[in-house]
Structures are given as structure tokens and as C-alpha cells.
N, C-alpha and C positions, 0 to 999 in steps of 0.2 A: 726629330728626338722631340715634340713637345709632348705621344702619345704617349712613353713611357711615364711620366709622375702619372695619365687619368688608369696608365691599365698596373700599376701598383696601388695608387688606390680602390682602387672598383675591389681588387684584389684581396683588401687589407678588411675591404666592408661587410664579402665577404664571408673572409673566416671571421672575421663577429657576428656578422648571424649564424648561422651554421654551427660556431660556438655557443651561441644563447641557446636553436634549439635543439641540444645536443642534452644541452644541462639542463631540461624541462623547462626555464626559469621563462615564464610568460613574459613578466614586471606586473604580470594577477595575484591576487589575492585568490587560494583555489580551498581555503579551507570549510567547512563547512560547520558553518554558524550552530548553536544549541537546540534556538529556537529559530526557525525563521520567522520575518516581519510583520506577519500578518495572524501574528500571534497561534499559534497551532502551532501544535509541540511536537519537536524536529520527531523521525522515527531512529532518530539515532542517542536519540534518548534513554533515559531510562521507563519502562512499563512502569505505568500507575500502578495496575494492577494486569492479574494473567486469571488469561478461563482459561483452564481445561476439560477435557469432556471426551470421556467417547459415549456418543449415542448411537444405539442397538437399535436399530431404522427395521422392521417387516416392508412387504413391496409395494410402495403406498402410500408408506406412513409418512407423517413430517413431522417436524419440532422449530419451535424460533425459541432465540433468543430474542429481550429486548433491549436495546440498548438509547435511554436520552441526554440526550446531550444537545450540545450546538456547534457553529461555527468554527470553535476553539481549540474543541475536542475536533481526535482521531481516534480510528481501531485498525490494527494493521491483525487480520484476518484469512489463516493460513486452515481451510482443511484438510482432510485427508477418504477416502471410500480404496477397498479393496480394487473395484472391477468400475469399472465408465459408465458408472448410472446413478451421479451423486446432479439432483439440482438443485439448485439454490438463487435466491439472494435476497435482496435486501430493497425493503420498502416503507414507505409511513402511511399515514392513516387521514395527512391535515384534511376537514373542513370535512369528512364525509369517506372520501372519497380512493384509492387508493396510488401512488405515488412508484413508483417505479425507480426505483437509481439503481438499479447493474440486473442485469441475473441473467444465466449459466444452467447449462441443461448437458447430461453425459457428460460430466467432467468426473478427473478420476483427484485431483489434483489442485485447490482455491489459495492463491495471494495474491487479498486486497485491499488497497492501504482507503478507507474509508472519514471518511471529513465529512461533517454533515451540513445539511446548508442553507439549517437552519432551527430553532432549539426544539425540539419538540424530540416525542419517539420514532423511535428507529426499529424494524421488525428484520433479522438475519432469522432467514429460511431457508430450514435446514431439510430436505426429502431421498428419498430412496424408491429413484423412478426403473429399481432395477427389477425380476420375478423370486429373486430369491434377499431374505432374510440380511445385512451386513453390520457391520460398524463402522460407524463413520470417526475419526476423527477431529475436535473441535482445542482450536488452540486462538484468543483473541488478544491482543494486545492492546490497551485500556489510554489514554497516556490523556493528558485536560482531569474536566471533573465529570466523563463519559462511566454513566454507570451503566451494568449490567445486570441483567436478571432472567433467566427459567418460563418465562411462560404457558 
């Protein structure tokens, strides 16, 4: 007879746990803050400025955009090419040397979130590595105080 109350209690606990799991409420706040606590602007906030351009590049040609900013800034980079012959990177030149942050070769689409590691100029290099001319669609969303200019 003592087993029956334990069984009833176990079933009640199981029903309560299952109800909470099915409701999607785990007791934690899952809201995304408008800005992360590290001071970097969140990408769900509106961009301060959006750069859009079509870069027509012949084989081997490159173009660079310069982003000036630091650790409290952010850029959301989107590049599209008609064929997988797009090479790109983000790099800096502090102290006269080249610091490559990220690079990819022979891609068609790029979606990259860039947060500068220090306050300086950062170059977004875009190159046509293919055998024919192509148009590359560029979209860069700037957050914080990040500034943009084409070189």
C-alpha cells in the first residue's frame, strides 16, 4: 500500500515536467537584448548605414572598401557572385604588417559578421579570380560608429 502514494507522486511530477517542456517555457528569459553587454551593437538592431554596390571586375581585378572602426563596432557583409570565382578577405595593416582576419577563395556567396579587434582601418578586399568578367553584388551593413569608404 505504501507504493501507491509514491506512484501517484511520480506520475504527478512526470505530468508537470512534461507540461513545462511542451509549453516551451524552461523558466529562462530567451529574449535577445538590443545590444550585447560587451558594447558591440546587435545585428537585430537597425544598421546605421547600408552600403550597396555592384562591382564589375575583369579577371584578376580587385577592389577594396575600407572600414574604420574598433571593437564597439560591427559590419554585416554580404557578397554575391554569379559563379564560384569570388575571392575575398578582411585585413589590416597595423605596424606596417598585414593582419588577415578572414579569407575565402572561389565562393559565390559570402555572409560574414565582422567585429574589429582594435581601432584602425580594416580592408574588405574583393577579387575576381575567374577567367571572365563578372559583377559582384556588395552589401555592407554598418553598426556602431564604423565608417566606410571605397579605396
